[in-house]
GUZAKE-485147 format. One record per residue (C-alpha): residue number from 1; residue in one letter; chain; y, x, z. Coordinates in Angstrom, 1 decimal. Example, Ala and Ser with C-alpha at 12.3 -4.5 7.8 and 13.67 -1.06 7.14 Angstrom:
BEGIN
  pos  code  unit       v       u       w
    1     A     A    -4.5    12.3     7.8
    2     S     A    -1.1    13.7     7.1
end
This chain:
BEGIN
  pos  code  unit       v       u       w
    1     M     A    94.6    82.5     6.2
    2     K     A    94.4    86.3     6.2
    3     R     A    96.4    86.4     2.9
    4     L     A    99.1    84.2     4.5
    5     V     A    99.3    86.4     7.6
    6     L     A    99.6    89.5     5.4
    7     A     A   102.4    87.9     3.3
    8     V     A   104.3    87.0     6.4
    9     A     A   103.9    90.5     7.8
   10     L     A   105.4    91.9     4.6
   11     L     A   108.6    90.1     5.4
   12     L     A   109.4    92.9     7.8
   13     V     A   109.2    95.6     5.2
   14     L     A   110.0    94.2     1.8
   15     P     A   113.5    94.3     0.4
   16     A     A   115.3    91.2    -0.5
   17     S     A   114.4    89.5    -3.8
   18     G     A   117.4    87.2    -3.7
   19     A     A   121.0    88.4    -4.1
   20     A     A   124.5    87.1    -4.9
   21     A     A   125.0    85.7    -8.4
   22     D     A   127.4    87.8   -10.4
   23     G     A   130.3    86.1   -12.1
   24     G     A   130.4    82.9   -10.0
   25     P     A   131.0    81.4    -6.6
   26     S     A   127.3    80.8    -5.7
   27     P     A   126.1    83.6    -3.4
   28     G     A   122.5    82.6    -4.1
   29     V     A   119.6    82.7    -1.6
   30     L     A   117.9    85.5     0.4
   31     S     A   114.3    86.4     0.5
   32     G     A   113.1    89.0     2.9
   33     W     A   115.5    91.3     4.7
   34     D     A   117.4    90.0     7.7
   35     G     A   117.2    86.2     7.0
   36     V     A   119.3    84.2     9.4
   37     L     A   119.7    84.6    13.2
   38     S     A   119.2    81.8    15.8
   39     P     A   122.4    80.9    17.7
   40     N     A   121.3    83.0    20.7
   41     G     A   120.5    86.0    18.5
   42     A     A   116.9    86.2    19.8
   43     V     A   115.0    84.9    16.8
   44     R     A   115.3    85.7    13.1
   45     Y     A   114.1    83.3    10.4
   46     V     A   113.0    84.9     7.1
   47     T     A   111.3    83.8     3.9
   48     L     A   109.2    85.5     1.3
   49     N     A   108.0    84.0    -2.0
   50     S     A   104.3    84.4    -2.5
   51     Q     A   101.8    83.9    -5.4
   52     G     A   100.7    80.4    -6.2
   53     G     A   104.1    78.7    -6.0
   54     W     A   104.6    78.9    -2.2
   55     T     A   107.3    80.2     0.1
   56     N     A   106.3    81.7     3.4
   57     V     A   108.7    81.2     6.3
   58     A     A   108.5    83.0     9.6
   59     A     A   110.2    83.0    13.0
   60     V     A   110.4    86.7    14.2
   61     R     A   111.5    87.8    17.6
   62     V     A   114.4    90.2    17.1
   63     R     A   113.4    92.4    20.1
   64     G     A   110.0    93.9    19.2
   65     G     A   109.5    92.2    15.9
   66     R     A   106.8    89.8    17.0
   67     I     A   106.0    86.9    14.6
   68     L     A   106.4    83.8    16.8
   69     N     A   105.5    81.2    14.1
   70     F     A   105.0    80.9    10.4
   71     N     A   104.2    78.3     7.8
   72     G     A   104.2    77.7     4.0
   73     V     A   106.5    75.6     1.9
   74     R     A   105.4    74.6    -1.6
   75     G     A   107.9    75.9    -4.2
   76     F     A   110.2    78.9    -4.3
   77     Y     A   112.9    78.8    -1.6
   78     G     A   115.1    81.2     0.3
   79     I     A   117.6    81.4     3.1
   80     P     A   120.9    80.2     1.7
   81     L     A   123.8    82.7     1.5
   82     V     A   127.3    81.4     2.2
   83     T     A   129.5    84.3     1.3
   84     Q     A   129.4    87.1    -1.3
   85     N     A   129.3    89.7     1.5
   86     G     A   125.8    88.5     2.5
   87     A     A   126.4    86.1     5.4
   88     A     A   123.5    83.7     5.7
   89     G     A   123.4    80.1     6.7
   90     G     A   121.1    77.1     6.9
   91     L     A   120.5    77.0    10.7
   92     S     A   121.9    74.2    12.9
   93     R     A   124.0    75.0    15.9
   94     D     A   121.3    73.9    18.3
   95     G     A   118.8    76.1    16.4
   96     R     A   116.4    73.2    15.8
   97     T     A   116.9    72.6    12.0
   98     L     A   116.6    75.2     9.2
   99     I     A   117.6    74.5     5.6
  100     L     A   116.0    76.5     2.8
  101     S     A   117.3    76.3    -0.8
  102     T     A   116.2    77.0    -4.3
  103     W     A   118.6    78.9    -6.5
  104     P     A   121.3    76.7    -7.9
  105     S     A   120.1    75.4   -11.3
  106     Y     A   121.6    76.7   -14.5
  107     P     A   122.6    74.9   -16.6
  108     A     A   124.1    72.2   -14.4
  109     N     A   121.8    69.5   -15.7
  110     G     A   118.8    71.1   -14.0
  111     V     A   117.4    70.4   -10.5
  112     T     A   118.3    72.0    -7.2
  113     R     A   116.1    71.5    -4.1
  114     F     A   116.6    71.9    -0.4
  115     A     A   113.8    72.0     2.2
  116     V     A   114.7    70.7     5.7
  117     L     A   112.4    72.3     8.4
  118     G     A   112.1    71.8    12.1
  119     T     A   112.2    75.3    13.7
  120     R     A   109.7    74.5    16.5
  121     Q     A   106.7    74.4    14.1
  122     L     A   108.4    75.3    10.9
  123     R     A   107.2    72.1     9.3
  124     V     A   109.0    70.5     6.4
  125     Q     A   110.7    67.3     7.5
  126     R     A   112.3    66.5     4.1
  127     I     A   112.7    67.8     0.6
  128     V     A   116.1    67.0    -0.9
  129     T     A   116.0    67.0    -4.7
  130     L     A   119.3    66.8    -6.6
  131     R     A   119.9    66.7   -10.3
  132     G     A   122.5    69.3   -11.1
  133     S     A   123.7    72.7    -9.8
  134     Y     A   124.2    72.9    -6.0
  135     S     A   124.3    75.4    -3.2
  136     Y     A   124.2    75.1     0.5
  137     D     A   127.5    75.3     2.4
  138     A     A   127.2    74.1     6.0
  139     L     A   125.7    71.7     8.5
  140     S     A   127.5    69.3    10.8
  141     P     A   127.2    70.1    14.5
  142     D     A   124.7    67.3    14.9
  143     A     A   122.7    68.5    11.8
  144     K     A   123.0    65.0    10.3
  145     T     A   125.2    66.0     7.4
  146     M     A   124.5    68.8     5.0
  147     Y     A   127.5    70.1     3.0
  148     L     A   126.9    71.3    -0.5
  149     I     A   128.8    73.0    -3.3
  150     Q     A   128.4    71.2    -6.5
  151     Y     A   129.0    73.2    -9.7
  152     T     A   130.2    71.4   -12.8
  153     Q     A   129.0    74.0   -15.3
  154     G     A   126.1    75.7   -13.6
  155     A     A   125.9    78.3   -10.9
  156     T     A   128.2    80.8   -12.7
  157     S     A   131.1    78.3   -12.9
  158     V     A   134.1    78.9   -10.8
  159     R     A   134.9    75.1   -10.8
  160     Y     A   133.2    73.2    -8.1
  161     R     A   133.6    70.6    -5.4
  162     V     A   132.3    70.1    -1.8
  163     R     A   129.8    67.2    -1.3
  164     A     A   128.2    65.7     1.7
  165     F     A   124.5    64.8     2.0
  166     D     A   123.5    62.3     4.7
  167     L     A   120.2    63.8     6.0
  168     V     A   119.5    60.6     8.1
  169     A     A   119.9    58.2     5.2
  170     G     A   118.6    60.7     2.6
  171     R     A   121.4    60.3     0.1
  172     L     A   124.3    62.1    -1.4
  173     L     A   127.5    60.5    -0.4
  174     P     A   130.1    59.5    -3.0
  175     G     A   133.3    61.5    -3.5
  176     A     A   134.2    65.0    -2.6
  177     I     A   135.2    66.7     0.7
  178     A     A   138.6    68.1    -0.3
  179     D     A   142.3    68.5     0.6
  180     K     A   143.7    66.3    -2.1
  181     R     A   147.3    67.4    -1.2
  182     L     A   146.7    70.6    -3.1
  183     W     A   144.4    70.2    -6.1
  184     G     A   142.3    67.1    -5.9
  185     D     A   138.5    67.1    -5.7
  186     Y     A   137.8    70.3    -7.6
  187     M     A   138.3    73.9    -6.3
  188     R     A   138.0    77.3    -7.9
  189     G     A   137.1    80.6    -6.3
  190     S     A   134.3    82.7    -4.7
  191     P     A   133.5    82.7    -1.0
  192     I     A   134.2    86.1     0.7
  193     S     A   134.1    85.7     4.4
  194     R     A   133.4    83.0     7.0
  195     A     A   134.1    82.2    10.6
  196     T     A   132.8    79.1    12.5
  197     T     A   133.8    77.6    15.9
  198     A     A   131.3    77.9    18.7
  199     D     A   130.5    74.2    18.5
  200     G     A   130.1    74.3    14.7
  201     G     A   132.8    71.7    14.3
  202     W     A   135.0    73.8    12.0
  203     V     A   133.9    76.2     9.3
  204     Y     A   136.5    78.5     7.8
  205     T     A   135.8    80.2     4.5
  206     L     A   138.0    82.8     2.7
  207     Y     A   138.0    82.3    -1.1
  208     S     A   139.2    84.6    -3.8
  209     K     A   140.5    82.8    -6.9
  210     P     A   140.3    84.1   -10.5
  211     D     A   144.1    84.0   -10.8
  212     G     A   144.5    86.8    -8.2
  213     T     A   145.3    84.6    -5.2
  214     G     A   143.3    83.4    -2.2
  215     F     A   142.9    80.5     0.2
  216     I     A   141.1    79.4     3.3
  217     H     A   138.9    76.3     3.1
  218     A     A   138.8    74.7     6.5
  219     L     A   135.9    72.3     6.7
  220     D     A   135.9    69.8     9.5
  221     A     A   132.2    69.6     9.6
  222     A     A   132.1    67.0    12.3
  223     H     A   134.2    64.4    10.4
  224     R     A   133.5    65.1     6.7
  225     A     A   137.1    66.3     6.0
  226     A     A   138.8    69.5     4.8
  227     V     A   142.1    71.3     4.8
  228     C     A   142.9    74.1     2.3
  229     V     A   145.4    76.8     3.3
  230     N     A   146.9    78.9     0.5
  231     L     A   147.5    82.5     1.3
  232     P     A   150.9    84.1     0.3
  233     W     A   149.4    87.1    -1.5
  234     R     A   149.6    87.4    -5.3
  235     R     A   148.3    89.6    -8.1
  236     M     A   145.1    90.7    -6.3
  237     T     A   142.1    92.0    -8.1
  238     T     A   139.3    92.8    -5.7
  239     E     A   141.4    93.3    -2.5
  240     L     A   140.2    90.1    -0.8
  241     G     A   136.7    91.4    -0.9
  242     F     A   137.5    93.8     1.9
  243     V     A   139.0    91.1     4.2
  244     R     A   137.0    89.5     7.1
  245     L     A   137.7    86.4     9.2
  246     A     A   137.4    86.1    12.9
  247     L     A   138.5    83.5    15.5
  248     D     A   140.8    84.4    18.3
  249     G     A   141.6    81.5    20.5
  250     K     A   143.4    78.9    18.3
  251     D     A   144.1    81.5    15.6
  252     L     A   142.1    82.4    12.6
  253     I     A   142.5    86.2    12.0
  254     L     A   142.3    88.0     8.7
  255     R     A   141.5    91.7     9.1
  256     Q     A   140.7    94.7     6.9
  257     H     A   139.0    97.8     8.2
  258     G     A   141.6   100.6     8.4
  259     L     A   144.6    98.2     8.2
  260     G     A   144.0    95.9    11.2
  261     T     A   145.3    92.4    11.2
  262     L     A   146.7    91.2     7.9
  263     A     A   147.5    87.6     8.8
  264     A     A   147.0    84.9    11.4
  265     I     A   146.5    81.2    10.8
  266     D     A   147.2    78.6    13.5
  267     T     A   144.1    76.3    13.3
  268     Q     A   146.1    73.3    14.6
  269     S     A   149.1    73.4    12.4
  270     F     A   147.6    75.7     9.7
  271     T     A   150.7    77.8     9.6
  272     V     A   150.2    81.2     8.1
  273     R     A   151.8    84.3     9.6
  274     A     A   151.3    87.2     7.1
  275     F     A   151.9    90.8     8.2
  276     R     A   150.6    92.9     5.3
  277     K     A   148.7    92.6     2.1
  278     P     A   145.1    93.6     1.6
  279     A     A   144.6    96.9     0.0
  280     L     A   142.0    98.3    -2.4
  281     V     A   139.5   100.7    -0.8
  282     T     A   138.8   103.8    -2.8
  283     P     A   135.8   106.1    -2.3
end
């Protein structure tokens, strides 16, 4: 018990051992550092891999750093990252469910696992084991559907599709969550920034594509549907990496520090109003 308490305490001082995966869309998982915040911002959930094939998970009060609860999960898991800029996910909108993830398997014929925990006692409610390469994407507002990114050639592939896993029935649902008007089931790109409605019903993610363009993936998390909105900018290299998303009423705003608002997207009609192109930031 003393060793477990010591390992959990180290969560507050050790650097992250998980980071974004270079060369592909999977941001990976986070161990240590900031973890993921509760919806009210009062509690932080963090993980730390320990010896003996276990992962320690702790609930830490943001003000004062008091450890409110901790537990162990067999296997090596981390807080899932959802964008390349370090945004973390895995927590339901009501703060009662926490998803931990292993690293997406590579090659794609390996195994990826997700641990579903109740935050009250940090006990494992379900282990989801999937053959193939997957990463966490989002949860439905009622925490009954987990959205995943499935990679067709491993975690470093830029070709992937969004899948839905029914956490109540315990099964991966057939088909993909995609806007088939644009490119069918499969998508390409790396997640850069994210904005989510207050009720968790819509999850908007900015993606940068290998061909120098970008798009917004609008996930209707409540109804297992999606809309993709192509951005008008072309011939970009790393410019989109400096863009951040924010919601302002019914508009989704794309901003860059020093330039202000670059574009606004009406979240009802998905009409894009572009004002200026992202720019490279030089030291």
